[in-house]
C-alpha positions, 0 to 999 in steps of 0.5 A: 806618502803615496798610501796617504793620498786618494787615487791620482786623477787626470782631467781628460778631453776626448775629441773625435768624429761625430759619427763615433760619438755614440760608440765612444760614449758607450765604451766609457759607460761600459768601462765606468772609469770617467766622471764626465764634466761640463765642457770648459768655458774656454772651449764651449764658446766654439761648440754647440749642443743638440736638443733631445733627439727623436731616438732619445724620446723613443728610448724613453717611451720604450723604457716606460712601456717595458717597466709597465709590462714588468710591473704586471707580471710575477717575478721569476729567477733569471738564469742567463744574460742577454746581449744586444750588439746594437741599438738596431737589434734592440729596436728590432726585439722591441718591435717583435714583442707583442704581449702588450695587449694581452698583459694589459687585458689580464691586468685590467681583469685582475684589478677588477677581480681584486676590487670585487674580492675585497668588497666581497670579503668586507661584506662577509665580515660585516654581515657576519658581525651583524648576522643577529638582524633577523629580517631580510636586508631589503627592508633596510633599503628604503627610499625615504630613510637611511639605514646604518650598521653601528657599534658603540661601547656597551657602557654608553649604549643606554645613554646613546639609545635614550639620547636618540629617542629623546629627540623624536620617535623617527628612528628604528633601532635593533641592537645586540648588546655584548659584554664590551661592544653593542652592535645595532641596526639603525633606520633613520626616518626622514624627519630626524634632523641630520645635525642632531644625529651627527652630534649624538654620534660624536658625543658617544664615539659611535662608529657607523657605516652604510648597510650594503646593497644586498637582499636576503637574510644575513645568513643566506647572503653570507653563504652566497657571498662565500660562494661568489668569493670562491668563484672570484678567487678561482678566476683570479688564480687562472689570470695569475697562472696566465701571467706566470706563463707569460713571465716564464716565457718573457721575464728574462727578455723584459729585464734585459730590455729594461736594463739595456733601455736604461743604459741607452737612455743614460747614454743618450742623455750624455750624447745630447749634452756633448759639445759638437761641431758639424763633424766632431764632438768633444767631452771632458772628464776626470779619470784615475791615472791608473785607468788612462792607458787602458781607456785610450787602448779601448777607445782606439780599438773601437774607433778611428781617429778619436784622440784622448788628451790629458789637460793641464788644470789647477782644478781640484779633482774628485776624490776616489779613496784608494786604501788597502783592503783591510783598512777600507772599513775605516773610510766611512769614519773619514767620510763621516767627518768629511771626504778628503779633497782630491789634492790632500792627504787621505788619513784613513790609513793613519786612522786605521792604525791609531784608532784601535790602539786608542780604543784598546787603551781606554778599556784595558780589561781582558774580560771586557775585551773578550765579551765585546770581541765576541759580540762584534764577531757575532754581529758581523756574522749575523748581518753578513750572513743575511740574518739582519734580525738580531733575534738573540737581543730583546725586542726593545733593544733591537728597536732602539738599536735600529733607531741609531744604526742600520745593520750595515753600520753596526757591521762597520763599527764591529769590524773597526773595534775588533783590533781594538779588542785584541789590543785591550786583551793584551793590555788586560793581561799585562795589567792583570785585569779580568772583569776587574779581578786579578787572576794572573797569580793563579795562572802564573802559579800554575805555569811556574809549578809545571814549567819551572818558570819564574813569573811574578808570584802576584801575577803583576806585570804592570800595575796601572793603579800604582803611583809609578804605573799611573805616572808612566801611563800619563807620560806615555799618553803625553808622548802619544799626544806629542807624536800625533800633533807633530805628525799632523803638523808635518802632513800640514806642512807637506800639504801647504808646500804642495799647494804652494802656500809657503806662509802657511807652511812656515806658520805650521813649522812655528807651531811645531817648534813652539810645541816641542819647546814647551814639551822640553821645558815641561820634561825638564821641570819634571826631571829637575833639570836646569833650564835657565837659559842664561846658565844652561845651553839646553835651557837656551835651546828650549826657549829658542824653540819657543820664541823662534816658533812664535816668530814663525807663527806670527810671520805665517799666520799673523796675530791670530796665531798669538791668540791660539798659543795655548791650544797646542798645549791643550791638544797635546795634553788632551791625549791624557784622556786615554788614561783618564777613561782607562782609570775610570773603567778600572776603578769602576770594575774594582768598586763593583767587585769589592761590593760583590765580595763584601756582600757574598759573606753576609747570607743568601739575600746579600749574595743575591743582591751582590750578584745582581750588582756584579752582573748589572755593574759589569754590563754597564761598564761593558756598554760604556766600553763600547761607546765611550772609547770609540767616541773619545778615540775618534774625537782625538783624531778628528780634533787634535790630529785632523785640525793640523792638516785636513780640510775635507769638503771633497766631492766623490768620484762618480764615474759615468757607468752602469753595473750590468746584471741582466745583459752582457757588455757590448764593448769588451776590453781589447785583448792585449797582444801576445808577446812576440817570441824571442829569437836568439 
């Protein structure tokens, strides 16, 4: 059962001299294998913690400084990593960095120029729109009046004008009527009431803005503004070139400094919260057992006298899922339900083996399976190849898909259903279903003619629509249900024994016996066996399983178990939905094909209608084949299987560490000693 367990964890305590604490924390951060935890209450009473150190504040300030510089210079590719061997070396590099004032000055100039350019562009656009005004703009800048450029719907303009002039004559209006929008220049003299003007503007949905403080006729002003804009853009280009030169010289260094400062900042956060005495420090955390010896070796290699203890604890460890590489895509389905606790079974492997079988069974058609398989592989190739815009799909479908799933989630689903499609292809071939059509008779006839084979002439290997075939499929689904429910109870029993919950384990044994007893009686009735317990030993055994199971359930779980007795039968029979959904898909395809064949012999119009029904109907059935089997397959595992043993609510393993991109590791792993030559 080790494949069904999360990565085994150990809780450790690290105890060492206070002078080595920064080095030890740095090693743990570089290795990224320990999830640091608060000090246990029993020990914390003997220890103290330190307030934020001056070095921590210094590092935080420098990190803000470097990020400010990076935000001001352009990004360029980084070709090499930087290494800082100590905090002292890092601090020395920071002191020698003297580009702050230059970058700050250039950034201020750039911001001022950008503001000026935006204002100039806006003025050019505005004056171009109102260039019909024939006078010098200076005449609009009156001390005792307000001037506006405005726009109103051409349909509303006559009423708008009439309403303005009806109040009194203290306005000057110059308009250029267009087909849809009328633009106008409005001068409001002092005596015109402001509230009346506001009401008229709202009534006719008028958009108005103040006339810019410019002088000259619009056409001449526009030419001057365009000339000024060219100068501003030229100056902006010079500043950006200067910033680019700084970036070429310092960008790699700044990114390395930012990363190293971020690492040091997180490191000091941990150091400031360690438990310390006058001469020693201690920390506690969780580590995968497989990394324990390597961590001990690295700590002892870089420090003297630091000890690592494995603590005995009843705490539930954090969860680090450890599954074979090919099945890790299914871990997201388990996390969607609930992350397993660190001391229970991880059902990812079972899910990875069973879900594709369920998925393939529920749309067992070779044609549908090929289409879904090709689409799945196309999605994987597009997204993992960096082309996340699925341009082959219509825009409305892309937008709809993005509201439901992210591209990475689409990839996970596509990978999860790929093996199910292969199973569906095998079953589709056996069932002789190709978009509902039966093509095996042609394939088998060809093979029989060229190879002298004796394959069935009608192409049927297994007919799911026959009475015999349907009975067999329902029986198979029942056996699958019995197997999955039983396996779930077995895992639950093992879990309870490991957790020393013997009564719960006994209760689950009772459920298992009761379920098997009911199944045996059901099969006996189907097979017309004599199950009378007074006349048949077999019948007596069956009823003994039932009543013995009820007794064990009552002992393990009390009267609550009695109320839930029917649930085990419903859980086993629930797996017959595998066949129900399969039959629904097969019958729907058969109906679509039947309509197409019937309409194809009645003229071109009916042929077109029949073809449309064929394409749309099968497309609809394919869409159902993507979603319904996936939802129902996952539901069978979540409800009927997981409920027997799985609790979840685990907390993820989050090791203290940092993934370096621009700097090199300060504390490389110690080189293992070379084996001594064997002397015979």
